[in-house]
C-alpha positions in Angstrom: 146.3 92.0 128.4 142.7 90.5 128.0 139.6 92.6 129.2 136.8 90.9 128.5 133.6 93.0 129.2 130.2 91.5 129.1 126.6 92.8 129.9 124.2 90.8 131.3 121.8 88.3 129.3 118.2 89.2 128.8 116.7 90.6 132.6 113.0 90.5 133.3 111.3 94.2 132.1 111.3 97.1 134.7 108.1 97.2 137.0 107.7 99.8 138.6 108.7 100.3 142.6 110.4 97.4 141.9 113.7 95.9 143.2 116.4 97.3 140.1 119.5 95.1 142.1 117.2 92.1 142.1 115.6 91.2 138.1 117.3 88.0 137.0 117.5 86.7 133.5 115.1 85.2 131.5 115.2 81.4 130.1 115.5 83.6 126.4 118.3 85.3 128.4 120.4 83.1 129.8 119.4 80.3 126.5 121.5 83.2 124.1 124.3 83.6 126.8 125.0 79.9 126.8 125.6 79.7 123.0 127.8 83.1 123.4 129.6 81.4 126.3 129.7 78.5 123.9 131.7 80.6 121.0 133.3 81.6 124.3 134.8 78.3 124.9 135.7 77.6 121.6 137.7 80.7 121.6 139.6 78.9 124.8 138.8 82.2 126.7 140.2 81.0 130.4 139.7 84.2 132.4 142.2 84.1 135.3 138.8 86.4 137.4 135.6 86.8 136.3 134.2 90.4 138.5 130.4 91.3 138.3 128.5 94.0 139.1 126.2 92.9 142.1 122.8 93.6 140.9 121.6 89.6 140.4 121.2 89.4 136.1 124.6 90.5 136.0 126.0 87.7 138.7 123.8 85.2 137.0 126.1 85.6 133.5 129.0 85.6 135.2 127.6 82.1 137.2 126.4 81.3 133.3 129.8 81.8 131.9 132.0 80.1 134.3 129.8 77.4 133.5 129.7 77.9 129.7 133.7 77.7 130.1 134.1 75.6 132.7 135.9 77.6 134.3 137.8 77.5 138.2 138.3 80.8 138.2 137.9 83.5 141.3 134.5 85.2 140.8 134.4 89.2 142.8 131.3 91.2 142.9 132.8 94.3 142.6 130.0 97.4 144.0 130.6 100.0 141.4 130.5 97.3 138.3 126.8 97.8 139.2 127.4 101.7 138.0 130.3 101.2 135.8 134.1 101.5 136.3 136.1 105.3 134.9 138.6 105.2 133.3 141.2 105.2 136.6 138.7 103.2 138.6 139.3 100.1 135.6 143.4 101.2 136.2 143.2 100.8 139.4 141.4 97.3 139.7 143.6 96.0 136.3 146.7 96.9 139.0 145.6 95.7 142.4 144.8 92.2 140.3 148.0 92.9 138.1 149.0 89.1 138.5 145.6 87.7 136.3 146.6 87.5 131.8 142.8 87.5 131.3 139.9 89.3 133.7 136.5 89.2 132.1 134.0 91.7 133.5 130.0 91.8 133.7 128.4 95.0 134.4 126.1 97.1 133.5 124.5 99.9 129.9 125.1 102.4 129.9 128.5 102.3 131.8 130.4 100.1 129.7 129.5 100.9 125.8 130.7 104.6 127.7 133.9 102.3 128.5 134.7 100.4 125.7 134.5 104.0 124.1 137.4 105.4 126.1 139.1 102.2 125.5 139.0 102.9 122.1 138.5 105.8 121.4 136.1 105.8 119.2 134.4 108.6 118.2 131.4 107.5 118.2 128.9 106.4 121.0 129.1 102.8 121.9 126.2 100.4 124.0 126.1 96.4 124.5 123.9 94.8 123.4 122.5 91.9 126.0 125.3 88.8 126.4 127.5 91.1 123.9 131.6 90.3 125.0 134.2 92.3 123.9 137.8 91.3 124.1 139.7 94.0 124.8 144.4 93.9 125.0 145.2 96.0 127.2 148.3 97.0 129.5 147.6 99.3 132.8 150.8 100.0 133.5 151.0 102.2 131.1 149.2 104.7 131.1 146.7 106.5 129.1 144.3 103.1 129.4 143.4 102.7 125.1 142.6 98.5 124.2 142.6 97.3 121.1 139.7 95.0 120.2 140.8 91.1 119.2 137.7 91.0 119.3 132.8 91.3 119.6 131.2 87.7 120.6 127.1 89.7 119.7 124.5 88.5 122.5 123.3 86.0 119.8 126.5 84.0 120.3 128.0 85.2 116.3 132.1 86.4 116.5 132.8 89.4 115.0 136.9 89.8 114.2 136.8 93.0 111.7 137.3 96.1 113.8 134.9 98.2 112.0 132.4 95.8 112.2 132.7 95.4 115.3 132.0 98.3 116.4 129.5 99.6 114.1 127.4 97.1 116.0 128.5 98.4 119.3 128.0 101.7 117.3 124.3 103.9 119.6 122.9 103.8 115.1 123.0 100.2 115.0 121.3 99.9 118.4 118.0 101.9 118.4 
């Protein structure tokens, strides 16, 4: 199974007392994620399922993804993605969609970085820049749940095939 882990694109800034759940994507965020979508389209990415956090910025990112790759796959809202899946939750989710060979999840930091770190067994803390997409190959039916890094598409749409370079881009140190 291929799992595409995607951080939502750039959203409007938080405001004191504002409702975080309804922060929408900025024009810049939409445009940059369209570049990511174009790169994913060139890679012939066609998920069987796109699962998104219910927060508006994640839903909008998932919609741009589906549109960019001309996908008619099912798009579902998964409340747990607002906070992030633990490995057991992710495994249960993937097993409940075992008929899918390609699943995209759209969520938030720091949860996605923690998830990627656990799946990859990385000693470094990992963090996704806005709009970044990580592709992992994994088998949820055979514990422990671990992933084999296939590639990373940066938030600007650049494809990174090298595991070493992808992990360096995801490293907390490179995101400061």
